[in-house]
C-alpha positions as CSV (number, residue, x, y, z in Angstrom):
1,X,-13.5,-7.9,21.4
2,X,-17.0,-8.6,20.3
3,X,-17.5,-9.3,16.6
4,X,-20.9,-9.3,15.0
5,X,-21.4,-11.5,11.9
6,X,-24.2,-11.5,9.4
7,X,-27.1,-13.5,10.7
8,X,-26.3,-13.0,14.4
9,X,-28.5,-11.1,16.8
10,X,-27.5,-7.5,17.6
11,X,-26.1,-6.8,21.0
12,X,-29.3,-4.9,22.0
13,X,-32.8,-4.7,20.8
14,X,-32.4,-1.1,19.7
15,X,-29.1,-1.6,17.8
16,X,-29.7,-1.6,14.0
17,X,-29.3,-4.9,12.2
18,X,-25.9,-5.8,10.9
19,X,-24.3,-2.8,12.7
20,X,-20.9,-3.8,14.2
21,X,-20.4,-3.4,17.9
22,X,-18.0,-0.6,18.7
23,X,-14.7,-1.8,19.8
24,X,-11.8,0.0,21.4
25,X,-9.1,0.9,19.0
26,X,-5.8,-0.7,20.1
27,X,-3.0,1.5,21.1
28,X,-0.4,1.6,18.3
29,X,3.2,1.9,19.7
30,X,5.3,4.7,18.2
31,X,8.0,3.2,16.0
32,X,11.6,4.3,16.5
33,X,12.6,7.0,14.1
34,X,9.0,7.7,13.1
35,X,7.9,11.4,13.3
36,X,5.3,11.9,16.0
37,X,2.9,13.4,13.5
38,X,0.6,10.6,12.3
39,X,-2.7,10.6,10.5
40,X,-6.1,9.0,11.0
41,X,-6.9,7.6,7.6
42,X,-10.3,6.5,6.3
43,X,-9.6,4.2,3.3
44,X,-12.4,3.2,0.8
45,X,-12.0,0.2,-1.4
46,X,-14.5,-2.0,-3.2
47,X,-12.2,-5.0,-2.6
48,X,-10.1,-6.1,0.4
49,X,-9.2,-9.5,1.7
50,X,-11.0,-11.9,1.6
51,X,-12.6,-10.2,-1.4
52,X,-10.0,-10.2,-4.1
53,X,-11.0,-9.5,-7.7
54,X,-7.8,-8.2,-9.2
55,X,-4.7,-6.5,-7.8
56,X,-6.4,-3.6,-6.2
57,X,-7.4,-5.5,-3.1
58,X,-3.9,-6.7,-2.5
59,X,-2.6,-3.2,-3.0
60,X,-5.0,-1.6,-0.5
61,X,-4.3,-4.3,2.1
62,X,-0.5,-4.0,1.8
63,X,-0.6,-0.2,1.8
64,X,-2.9,-0.1,4.8
65,X,-0.7,-2.5,6.8
66,X,2.4,-0.6,6.0
67,X,0.8,2.7,7.0
68,X,-0.3,1.2,10.3
69,X,3.2,-0.2,10.9
70,X,4.4,3.4,10.4
71,X,2.2,4.6,13.3
72,X,-0.8,5.9,11.3
73,X,-4.4,4.8,12.4
74,X,-6.0,3.2,9.4
75,X,-9.7,2.3,8.9
76,X,-10.6,0.4,5.7
77,X,-14.3,0.5,4.8
78,X,-15.0,-2.1,2.1
79,X,-17.4,-4.8,0.8
80,X,-18.6,-7.6,3.0
81,X,-17.8,-11.2,2.2
82,X,-19.9,-14.2,3.3
83,X,-18.6,-15.4,6.6
84,X,-16.3,-12.5,7.3
85,X,-16.8,-10.3,10.3
86,X,-18.5,-6.9,9.8
87,X,-15.7,-5.4,11.9
88,X,-12.3,-6.6,13.0
89,X,-8.7,-5.5,13.6
90,X,-6.1,-7.3,11.6
91,X,-2.5,-6.5,11.0
92,X,-3.0,-3.2,12.9
93,X,-5.8,-2.1,10.6
94,X,-9.5,-1.5,11.5
95,X,-11.6,-3.1,8.8
96,X,-15.3,-2.2,8.5
97,X,-17.3,-4.3,6.0
98,X,-20.5,-3.0,4.4
99,X,-23.1,-5.8,4.1
100,X,-25.4,-5.8,1.0
101,X,-28.9,-4.4,1.4
102,X,-31.8,-6.8,1.0
103,X,-32.5,-5.7,-2.5
104,X,-29.4,-6.8,-4.5
105,X,-28.2,-6.2,-8.0
106,X,-26.0,-8.7,-9.8
107,X,-22.3,-7.9,-10.0
108,X,-22.2,-8.3,-13.8
109,X,-21.3,-6.2,-16.8
110,X,-24.8,-5.2,-17.8
111,X,-25.8,-4.2,-14.2
112,X,-22.4,-2.8,-13.0
113,X,-23.6,0.8,-12.6
114,X,-26.7,-0.3,-10.7
115,X,-24.6,-2.6,-8.5
116,X,-22.1,0.2,-7.9
117,X,-24.8,2.7,-6.8
118,X,-26.3,0.2,-4.4
119,X,-22.9,-0.7,-3.0
120,X,-22.1,3.0,-2.4
121,X,-25.2,3.5,-0.4
122,X,-24.3,0.7,2.1
123,X,-20.6,1.7,2.0
124,X,-21.5,5.3,2.9
125,X,-23.5,4.2,5.9
126,X,-20.8,1.9,7.1
127,X,-18.2,4.7,6.8
128,X,-20.3,7.2,8.6
129,X,-20.7,4.7,11.5
130,X,-16.9,4.2,11.6
131,X,-16.5,8.0,11.8
132,X,-18.6,8.1,14.9
133,X,-15.6,6.8,16.9
134,X,-13.6,10.0,16.1
135,X,-12.5,12.4,13.4
136,X,-10.3,11.5,10.4
137,X,-7.6,13.6,8.9
138,X,-7.9,12.3,5.3
139,X,-10.1,10.2,3.1
140,X,-8.4,7.9,0.6
141,X,-10.6,6.6,-2.2
142,X,-9.4,3.8,-4.5
143,X,-10.9,4.0,-8.0
144,X,-14.3,5.1,-9.4
145,X,-16.3,2.4,-7.7
146,X,-16.2,4.2,-4.4
147,X,-16.5,7.8,-5.8
148,X,-20.0,8.6,-4.5
149,X,-19.2,7.5,-1.0
150,X,-15.9,9.5,-1.1
151,X,-17.8,12.7,-2.2
152,X,-20.4,12.2,0.5
153,X,-17.9,11.7,3.2
154,X,-15.7,14.6,2.1
155,X,-18.7,17.0,2.2
156,X,-20.3,15.5,5.3
157,X,-17.1,15.2,7.4
158,X,-15.3,18.2,5.9
159,X,-12.1,16.1,5.4
160,X,-9.5,16.4,2.6
161,X,-9.9,13.7,-0.1
162,X,-7.1,11.9,-1.8
163,X,-7.8,9.4,-4.6
164,X,-5.8,6.7,-6.3
165,X,-6.7,6.2,-9.9
166,X,-5.4,2.7,-10.6
167,X,-6.6,2.7,-14.2
168,X,-8.9,4.6,-16.5
169,X,-11.8,3.5,-18.5
170,X,-10.4,5.1,-21.6
171,X,-7.1,3.3,-21.1
172,X,-8.7,-0.1,-20.5
173,X,-10.4,0.3,-23.9
174,X,-7.4,1.7,-25.8
175,X,-8.9,5.2,-25.9
176,X,-12.4,4.3,-27.0
177,X,-15.6,4.5,-25.0
178,X,-17.9,2.3,-27.0
179,X,-21.0,2.2,-24.7
180,X,-23.0,4.5,-22.5
181,X,-21.7,2.6,-19.5
182,X,-18.1,3.3,-20.5
183,X,-18.8,7.0,-20.9
184,X,-20.5,7.1,-17.5
185,X,-17.5,5.4,-15.8
186,X,-15.2,7.9,-17.5
187,X,-17.3,10.7,-16.2
188,X,-17.2,9.4,-12.7
189,X,-13.4,9.1,-12.9
190,X,-13.2,12.7,-14.2
191,X,-15.4,13.9,-11.3
192,X,-13.4,12.0,-8.7
193,X,-10.0,13.3,-10.0
194,X,-11.3,16.9,-10.2
195,X,-12.6,16.9,-6.7
196,X,-9.6,15.3,-5.0
197,X,-7.0,17.4,-3.3
198,X,-4.3,15.0,-4.5
199,X,-4.5,12.3,-7.1
200,X,-2.1,9.3,-6.7
201,X,-1.1,7.2,-9.7
202,X,1.3,4.3,-10.0
203,X,3.5,5.4,-12.8
204,X,4.7,8.4,-14.9
205,X,2.6,7.0,-17.8
206,X,-0.5,7.2,-15.6
207,X,0.3,10.7,-14.5
208,X,0.3,11.8,-18.1
209,X,-2.9,9.9,-18.8
210,X,-4.8,11.4,-15.8
211,X,-3.6,14.9,-16.5
212,X,-4.5,14.7,-20.2
213,X,-7.9,13.0,-19.8
214,X,-9.2,14.8,-16.8
215,X,-7.4,18.1,-16.9
216,X,-5.8,17.6,-13.5
217,X,-2.7,19.8,-13.1
218,X,0.5,17.7,-13.0
219,X,1.4,19.4,-9.8
220,X,-1.6,17.9,-8.0
221,X,-0.7,14.3,-9.2
222,X,1.7,12.2,-7.1
223,X,3.4,9.2,-8.6
224,X,3.6,6.4,-6.0
225,X,4.5,3.0,-7.5
226,X,2.8,-0.1,-6.3
227,X,4.8,-2.3,-4.0
228,X,5.5,-6.0,-3.5
229,X,6.2,-8.2,-0.5
230,X,9.2,-10.2,-1.8
231,X,8.9,-12.9,0.9
232,X,5.3,-13.6,-0.3
233,X,6.7,-14.7,-3.7
234,X,9.5,-17.0,-2.4
235,X,8.2,-20.5,-3.0
236,X,9.8,-23.6,-1.4
237,X,12.0,-25.6,-3.7
238,X,9.7,-28.6,-3.4
239,X,6.8,-26.5,-4.6
240,X,8.8,-25.2,-7.5
241,X,9.8,-28.7,-8.5
242,X,6.2,-29.9,-8.3
243,X,5.0,-27.0,-10.5
244,X,7.6,-27.8,-13.1
245,X,6.7,-31.5,-13.1
246,X,3.0,-30.5,-13.5
247,X,3.3,-28.0,-16.3
248,X,6.8,-28.1,-18.0
249,X,7.3,-31.7,-19.1
250,X,10.8,-32.0,-20.6
251,X,11.0,-28.7,-22.4
252,X,11.1,-25.0,-21.4
253,X,8.2,-23.4,-19.7
254,X,6.6,-20.0,-20.5
255,X,4.2,-18.7,-17.9
256,X,1.5,-16.0,-17.8
257,X,-0.5,-15.0,-14.8
258,X,-3.3,-12.5,-14.5
259,X,-6.9,-11.7,-15.1
260,X,-8.1,-13.1,-18.4
261,X,-9.3,-10.0,-20.2
262,X,-8.5,-8.6,-23.6
263,X,-6.2,-5.9,-22.5
264,X,-3.8,-8.4,-20.8
265,X,-2.8,-9.5,-24.3
266,X,-2.7,-13.3,-23.8
267,X,-4.0,-13.7,-27.3
268,X,-0.7,-12.4,-28.6
269,X,1.2,-14.9,-26.5
270,X,-0.8,-17.7,-28.0
271,X,-0.2,-16.4,-31.5
272,X,3.5,-16.6,-31.0
273,X,3.6,-20.1,-29.4
274,X,3.6,-22.1,-32.7
275,X,6.9,-20.4,-33.8
276,X,8.4,-20.7,-30.3
277,X,7.6,-24.4,-30.3
278,X,9.4,-24.8,-33.6
279,X,12.5,-23.2,-32.1
280,X,12.2,-24.9,-28.8
281,X,10.8,-28.4,-29.1
282,X,8.9,-29.6,-26.1
283,X,8.0,-26.0,-25.1
284,X,5.0,-25.7,-22.8
285,X,3.0,-22.7,-21.6
286,X,0.7,-22.2,-18.6
287,X,-1.9,-19.5,-18.5
288,X,-2.8,-18.9,-14.9
289,X,-5.9,-16.9,-14.0
290,X,-9.6,-16.5,-14.8
291,X,-11.8,-13.9,-16.3
292,X,-14.4,-13.1,-19.0
293,X,-11.9,-13.7,-21.9
294,X,-11.2,-17.3,-20.8
295,X,-13.6,-19.0,-23.2
296,X,-12.2,-17.0,-26.1
297,X,-8.6,-17.9,-25.2
298,X,-9.5,-21.6,-24.8
299,X,-11.1,-21.5,-28.3
300,X,-7.9,-19.9,-29.7
301,X,-5.8,-22.6,-28.1
302,X,-7.9,-25.2,-29.9
303,X,-7.8,-23.3,-33.2
304,X,-4.0,-23.1,-33.1
305,X,-3.6,-26.8,-32.3
306,X,-2.0,-26.0,-28.9
307,X,-4.0,-28.3,-26.8
308,X,-0.9,-30.3,-25.8
309,X,1.2,-27.2,-25.3
310,X,-1.0,-24.8,-23.2
311,X,-2.4,-25.5,-19.7
312,X,-5.1,-23.2,-18.3
313,X,-5.4,-24.2,-14.6
314,X,-7.5,-21.2,-13.6
315,X,-6.8,-19.3,-10.4
316,X,-3.9,-20.6,-8.3
317,X,-3.6,-19.6,-4.6
318,X,-1.3,-20.2,-1.7
319,X,2.2,-21.1,-2.8
320,X,1.0,-22.5,-6.1
321,X,1.3,-19.2,-8.0
322,X,4.8,-18.2,-6.7
323,X,5.9,-21.7,-7.5
324,X,4.7,-21.7,-11.1
325,X,6.3,-18.3,-11.6
326,X,9.6,-19.5,-10.1
327,X,9.4,-22.7,-12.3
328,X,9.2,-20.6,-15.5
329,X,12.0,-20.2,-17.9
330,X,10.2,-17.1,-19.1
331,X,7.5,-15.1,-17.3
332,X,5.6,-13.3,-20.1
333,X,3.6,-10.1,-19.6
334,X,2.1,-9.3,-23.0
335,X,-0.3,-6.5,-21.9
336,X,-1.9,-4.0,-24.3
337,X,-2.7,-1.7,-21.4
338,X,-1.0,-1.9,-18.0
339,X,-1.0,1.2,-15.8
340,X,1.7,-0.2,-13.6
341,X,2.5,-3.9,-14.1
342,X,2.4,-5.3,-10.6
343,X,2.5,-8.9,-11.9
344,X,6.0,-8.2,-13.4
345,X,7.3,-7.3,-9.9
346,X,5.7,-10.4,-8.5
347,X,7.3,-12.5,-11.2
348,X,10.7,-10.8,-10.6
349,X,10.3,-11.4,-6.8
350,X,9.7,-15.1,-7.6
351,X,12.9,-15.2,-9.6
352,X,11.5,-15.6,-13.1
353,X,13.2,-14.1,-16.2
354,X,10.8,-11.4,-17.5
355,X,9.6,-10.7,-21.1
356,X,7.2,-7.7,-21.0
357,X,5.4,-5.4,-23.4
358,X,6.7,-1.9,-23.5
359,X,3.5,-0.3,-22.4
360,X,2.4,1.9,-19.5
361,X,4.2,1.2,-16.2
362,X,5.8,-2.0,-17.5
363,X,8.1,0.2,-19.6
364,X,9.2,1.9,-16.4
365,X,9.8,-1.3,-14.4
366,X,11.8,-3.4,-16.9
367,X,15.1,-2.1,-18.4
368,X,15.6,-4.1,-21.6
369,X,18.7,-6.3,-21.4
370,X,19.3,-5.4,-17.7
371,X,16.3,-6.6,-15.7
372,X,14.4,-8.4,-18.5
373,X,13.5,-8.4,-22.2
374,X,10.9,-6.1,-23.8
375,X,8.8,-6.0,-27.0
376,X,6.2,-3.7,-28.5
377,X,2.6,-4.4,-27.4
378,X,0.3,-6.2,-29.8
379,X,3.4,-7.6,-31.6
380,X,3.5,-11.4,-31.6
381,X,6.7,-11.3,-33.7
382,X,8.5,-9.1,-31.2
383,X,7.2,-11.3,-28.3
384,X,8.6,-14.4,-30.0
385,X,12.1,-12.8,-30.3
386,X,12.1,-11.6,-26.7
387,X,11.0,-14.9,-25.3
388,X,13.4,-16.8,-27.6
389,X,16.3,-14.7,-26.3
390,X,15.6,-15.8,-22.8
391,X,15.1,-19.5,-23.7
392,X,18.1,-19.6,-25.9
393,X,20.5,-18.3,-23.3
394,X,19.6,-19.6,-19.9
395,X,22.6,-18.2,-18.1
396,X,21.9,-14.7,-19.4
397,X,18.2,-15.1,-18.5
398,X,19.1,-16.0,-14.9
399,X,21.4,-13.0,-14.6
400,X,18.6,-10.8,-15.7
401,X,16.3,-12.5,-13.2
402,X,18.8,-11.9,-10.3
403,X,19.1,-8.2,-11.2
404,X,15.3,-7.9,-11.4
405,X,14.9,-9.5,-8.0
406,X,17.4,-7.1,-6.5
407,X,15.5,-4.2,-8.1
408,X,12.3,-5.3,-6.4
409,X,13.9,-5.4,-2.9
410,X,15.6,-2.0,-3.4
411,X,12.9,0.1,-5.0
412,X,9.4,-1.4,-4.3
413,X,9.2,-2.1,-0.6
414,X,5.9,-1.2,1.1
415,X,7.4,0.9,3.9
416,X,8.9,3.4,1.4
417,X,5.6,3.4,-0.6
418,X,3.6,4.1,2.6
419,X,5.9,7.0,3.4
420,X,5.3,8.5,-0.1
421,X,1.6,8.0,0.3
422,X,1.7,9.8,3.7
423,X,3.5,12.7,2.0
424,X,0.6,13.0,-0.4
425,X,-1.8,13.1,2.5
426,X,0.2,15.8,4.1
427,X,0.1,17.9,0.9
428,X,-3.6,17.4,0.6
429,X,-4.2,18.5,4.2
430,X,-1.8,21.5,3.9
431,X,-3.6,22.8,0.7
432,X,-7.2,21.8,1.6
433,X,-8.5,25.3,2.3
434,X,-6.9,26.7,-0.8
435,X,-8.1,23.8,-2.9
436,X,-11.7,24.1,-1.6
437,X,-11.7,27.8,-2.4
438,X,-10.4,27.1,-5.9
439,X,-13.1,24.5,-6.6
440,X,-15.8,26.9,-5.2
441,X,-14.7,29.6,-7.6
442,X,-14.7,27.2,-10.5
443,X,-18.2,26.1,-9.7
444,X,-19.4,29.7,-9.4
445,X,-17.9,30.5,-12.8
446,X,-18.6,27.2,-14.7
447,X,-21.2,25.3,-12.8
448,X,-20.9,21.7,-11.7
449,X,-21.1,20.1,-15.2
450,X,-18.2,18.2,-16.6
451,X,-16.6,19.3,-19.8
452,X,-18.1,17.8,-23.0
453,X,-16.8,14.4,-23.9
454,X,-15.0,14.6,-27.3
455,X,-15.8,12.1,-30.0
456,X,-13.4,9.5,-31.2
457,X,-10.3,8.1,-29.5
458,X,-9.7,9.9,-26.2
459,X,-6.1,8.9,-25.9
460,X,-5.3,10.1,-29.4
461,X,-7.2,13.3,-28.9
462,X,-5.1,13.9,-25.7
463,X,-1.9,13.3,-27.6
464,X,-1.1,10.1,-25.7
465,X,-0.8,7.9,-28.8
């Protein structure tokens, strides 16, 4: 197999720069018990290993590998990373990476829309090149950042479109769209959802949010939870002991892991720590992760006098993250907004007792008193009581953790999630002609403009809070 990397010379003088050499798709053996009807899937994602920004990239990777293992042919078209091949096969998945054009825009908040438009140009070209090797049965787009490519491909290739809405801009801002950029992103999400034959969401909460915000009929929305690879979160005993020695000291350990943004609610965990420390002398907390809210949180640690209590080691990779989860006496997920709550499944798979906010998908994952403890979001008092309950009764906490780990194995395996995703593809394909006709009739009657954006809090206006 020939792999062309950025900076290498093309195979021939006439081949465009940075265009991957076509390689033969490997034959995927039919798995026992798998129906002979398989799909050719063109997956679009703005992140995929080695580019990992949040949980979306890990989700797309695991889903793609599981679909390939089930006999489907999966091509993921994604963003290029320095040093990564422009095309490769890995874990049964064809990966095509779109290199940036020479004129680049910073990937930053104030230039996000410009960066996204430029990214979609190069992503579209890479996807069209991938389509030269044969037809696809379905396009699967992940979130608004690939919407323009998804629309171009759907119309150019005449292939059904399925979209996963992992989160909404309104939800991320608790119902408010304060800036023009936020309103634009909301509009792109609305457009993507309206033009998709099926919309996949990760929880019942997100189904209601997408239906209410974007006017998508509930019958066109499929709830497919995120999955977890339990083995990935099993840390060696020596690594767990090392994490505890590093972060816990002689007292109990409370752990948070996630992107450091306002909606993850770390500020409420910090607000509760002084009272928890009074009840549990020697208590330590570790806040794992990075993000734009890090400096604000560090300042809050200083203001509360928690410098000797809270560690903020940044991003932890390899076995370090599972180890610090497993070392925790309580794994806290204090999110304000959480469409699903993947990190709670990861903590449960690692064996940590869970204390989570009753919001979004978290409320569907954790059954209070059975697989963990729960508290109202943005409620430091409730958080303190939930965490205290776990720290005060270690035997009960470990019983909850064992049940949560069993739940992960039984309900959130990737093979089952791939099967449910394939069912959404089948539904989109079966209804594509009718859906296309319906959309054409709507455009004839109403035009292509989106409905007016109401003023105020969108979640409140939609009856979601």
